[in-house]
DRENLUM-154671 format. One record per residue: z, x, y of N, C-alpha, C in turn; residue in one letter; residue number from 1; chain. Coordinates in Angstrom, 2 decimals, padded with zeros to 5 digits. Atoms other than C-alpha are relative to their C-alpha. Layout:
<pts>
PT    n.zz    n.xx    n.yy   ca.zz   ca.xx   ca.yy    c.zz    c.xx    c.yy marvo vexza pagu
PT       Z       X       Y       Z       X       Y       Z       X       Y     A   NUM    A
...
</pts>
This chain:
<pts>
PT    n.zz    n.xx    n.yy   ca.zz   ca.xx   ca.yy    c.zz    c.xx    c.yy marvo vexza pagu
PT -000.61 -001.03  000.81  047.20  141.37  031.62  000.62  001.08  000.87     X     1    A
PT -000.51 -001.05 -000.88  047.58  143.97  034.37  001.17 -000.53  000.82     X     2    A
PT -001.09  000.57 -000.79  049.71  141.67  036.54  001.25 -000.20 -000.84     X     3    A
PT -001.15  000.18  000.88  051.96  140.85  033.59  000.72  001.30 -000.26     X     4    A
PT -000.59 -001.32  000.25  052.53  144.53  032.86  000.65  000.57  001.25     X     5    A
PT -000.48 -000.58 -001.26  053.21  145.24  036.54  001.24 -000.70  000.55     X     6    A
PT -001.16  000.72 -000.54  056.17  142.87  036.90  001.22  000.89  000.16     X     7    A
PT -001.18 -000.87 -000.10  058.74  145.62  036.30 -000.35  001.48  000.01     X     8    A
PT  000.41 -001.40 -000.08  056.71  148.82  036.66 -001.28  000.11  000.82     X     9    A
PT  001.23 -000.24 -000.77  053.93  150.37  038.69 -001.13  000.33 -000.97     X    10    A
PT  001.18 -000.24  000.82  050.48  150.32  037.10 -001.08  000.61  000.89     X    11    A
PT  001.09 -000.63 -000.73  047.69  152.63  038.25 -001.27 -000.18 -000.83     X    12    A
PT  001.28  000.24  000.65  044.12  151.63  037.39 -001.09  000.60  000.87     X    13    A
PT  001.16 -000.55 -000.72  041.05  153.61  038.40 -001.23 -000.76 -000.47     X    14    A
PT  001.18  000.78  000.37  037.86  151.58  038.52 -001.07  000.10  001.08     X    15    A
PT  001.10  000.23 -000.92  034.49  151.21  040.11 -000.64 -001.34 -000.36     X    16    A
PT  000.45  001.31  000.44  034.22  147.69  038.76  000.25 -001.05  001.08     X    17    A
PT -000.13  001.06 -000.99  033.53  145.07  041.41  000.64 -001.23 -000.63     X    18    A
PT -000.55  001.16  000.71  034.41  142.44  038.83  001.52  000.07 -000.10     X    19    A
PT -001.45 -000.17  000.09  037.91  143.86  038.35  000.64 -000.12  001.39     X    20    A
PT -000.56  000.06 -001.36  038.48  144.23  042.11  000.15 -001.43  000.50     X    21    A
PT -000.08  001.41 -000.41  037.89  140.48  042.53  001.37 -000.61 -000.32     X    22    A
PT -001.27  000.55  000.46  041.25  139.91  040.83  001.20  000.43  000.85     X    23    A
PT -001.11 -000.56 -000.76  043.32  141.74  043.47 -000.11 -000.33  001.49     X    24    A
PT -000.06  000.13 -001.46  044.42  141.26  047.06 -000.27  001.37  000.60     X    25    A
PT  000.28 -001.30 -000.61  043.34  143.97  049.49  001.21  000.94  000.01     X    26    A
PT -001.19 -000.84 -000.08  046.92  145.22  049.84  000.39  000.62 -001.34     X    27    A
PT -000.26 -000.56  001.33  047.00  145.91  046.08 -000.90  001.19 -000.32     X    28    A
PT  001.04 -000.98  000.32  044.09  148.37  046.32  000.11  001.23  000.89     X    29    A
PT  000.10 -001.28 -000.69  044.09  152.05  047.26 -001.39  000.55 -000.27     X    30    A
PT  001.34 -000.55  000.14  040.66  153.57  047.89  000.09  001.52  000.14     X    31    A
PT  000.00 -001.46 -000.02  040.23  157.26  047.06 -001.44  000.47  000.23     X    32    A
PT  001.32 -000.54 -000.31  037.31  159.11  048.62  000.11  001.51  000.19     X    33    A
PT  000.06 -001.46 -000.18  036.32  162.76  048.60 -000.61  000.31  001.35     X    34    A
PT  000.52 -000.48 -001.27  035.86  164.39  051.98  000.12  001.51  000.00     X    35    A
PT  000.04 -001.46  000.10  034.81  168.02  051.92  000.69  000.43 -001.29     X    36    A
PT -000.72 -000.47  001.19  037.28  169.71  049.55  001.30 -000.74 -000.23     X    37    A
PT -001.25  000.75  000.12  040.00  167.06  049.79 -000.30 -001.47 -000.30     X    38    A
PT  000.09  001.44  000.23  040.62  163.48  048.76  000.81 -000.73  001.06     X    39    A
PT -000.75  000.86 -000.90  041.67  160.76  051.17  000.32 -001.29 -000.73     X    40    A
PT -000.44  001.24  000.63  043.62  157.70  050.08  000.30 -001.00  001.11     X    41    A
PT -000.17  001.04 -001.01  043.49  154.49  052.10  000.37 -001.31 -000.69     X    42    A
PT -000.35  001.32  000.52  045.27  151.21  051.37 -000.83 -001.04  000.76     X    43    A
PT  000.76  001.06 -000.64  043.04  148.21  052.03  000.96 -000.97  000.69     X    44    A
PT -000.82  000.93 -000.78  044.31  145.60  054.48 -000.79 -001.28  000.27     X    45    A
PT  000.64  001.28 -000.32  043.52  141.91  054.85 -000.34 -000.07  001.48     X    46    A
PT  000.26  000.02 -001.44  043.80  142.38  058.62 -001.27  000.77  000.34     X    47    A
PT  001.18 -000.83 -000.28  041.20  145.17  058.64 -001.28 -000.62 -000.55     X    48    A
PT  001.18  000.59  000.65  038.85  143.23  056.34 -000.18 -001.47  000.35     X    49    A
PT -000.06  001.43 -000.32  039.53  139.82  057.92 -001.33 -000.72  000.05     X    50    A
PT  001.30  000.68 -000.13  036.02  138.83  059.00 -000.84  000.11 -001.25     X    51    A
PT  000.76 -000.20  001.24  034.44  140.31  055.89  000.54 -000.90 -001.11     X    52    A
PT -000.59  000.84  001.04  036.89  138.48  053.63 -000.37 -001.46  000.20     X    53    A
PT  000.40  001.38 -000.29  036.11  135.19  055.37 -001.46 -000.23 -000.37     X    54    A
PT  001.43  000.15  000.28  032.36  135.75  055.06 -000.30 -000.04 -001.50     X    55    A
PT  000.27 -000.10  001.44  032.59  136.48  051.32  001.11 -000.61 -000.84     X    56    A
PT -001.01  000.77  000.73  035.37  134.08  050.27  001.08  000.87 -000.63     X    57    A
PT -001.08 -000.85  000.48  037.93  136.86  049.85 -000.37  000.85 -001.20     X    58    A
PT  000.46 -000.71  001.20  035.82  138.57  047.16 -000.11  001.51  000.26     X    59    A
PT  000.02 -001.45 -000.18  036.72  142.28  047.19 -001.14  000.65 -000.77     X    60    A
PT  001.10 -000.55  000.79  034.07  142.88  044.53 -001.29  000.08  000.80     X    61    A
PT  001.20  000.00 -000.83  031.27  141.91  046.91  000.13  001.06  001.09     X    62    A
PT -000.21 -000.99 -001.06  032.79  144.06  049.66 -000.13  001.41 -000.55     X    63    A
PT  000.15 -001.31  000.63  032.99  147.01  047.25 -001.48  000.30 -000.25     X    64    A
PT  001.43 -000.19  000.26  029.35  146.52  046.19 -000.78  000.33  001.27     X    65    A
PT  000.67 -000.25 -001.28  028.35  146.57  049.87  000.60  001.21  000.72     X    66    A
PT -000.70 -001.19 -000.51  030.57  149.65  050.44  000.75 -000.26  001.31     X    67    A
PT -000.85  000.33 -001.16  032.64  147.83  053.08  001.39  000.60 -000.21     X    68    A
PT -001.34 -000.50  000.31  035.83  148.95  051.32  000.05  001.51 -000.09     X    69    A
PT  000.02 -001.43  000.30  034.70  152.54  050.79  000.19  000.19 -001.49     X    70    A
PT -000.24 -000.32  001.41  035.07  154.28  047.46 -001.17 -000.24 -000.93     X    71    A
PT  001.16  000.25  000.87  031.61  153.37  046.19 -000.58  001.33 -000.49     X    72    A
PT  000.61 -001.23  000.52  029.82  155.92  044.01 -001.04  000.55  000.98     X    73    A
PT  000.96 -000.64 -000.91  027.75  158.41  045.97 -001.39  000.00 -000.59     X    74    A
</pts>
């Protein structure tokens, strides 16, 4: 549903759902984290997550649950 809607427009989805993250490639995901009084935004990268992705069959949801991606609830 999200991919279909995103064919001709940008879609922004905020989630802490590991299940939803499983449906996306790392490059599709921006991680927002609070540091002091500011937010930082980081785009995930297959290159940066390479070994982790191999170990967990490319499952971003597992990496999120283990806080490898960042952005996990405090």
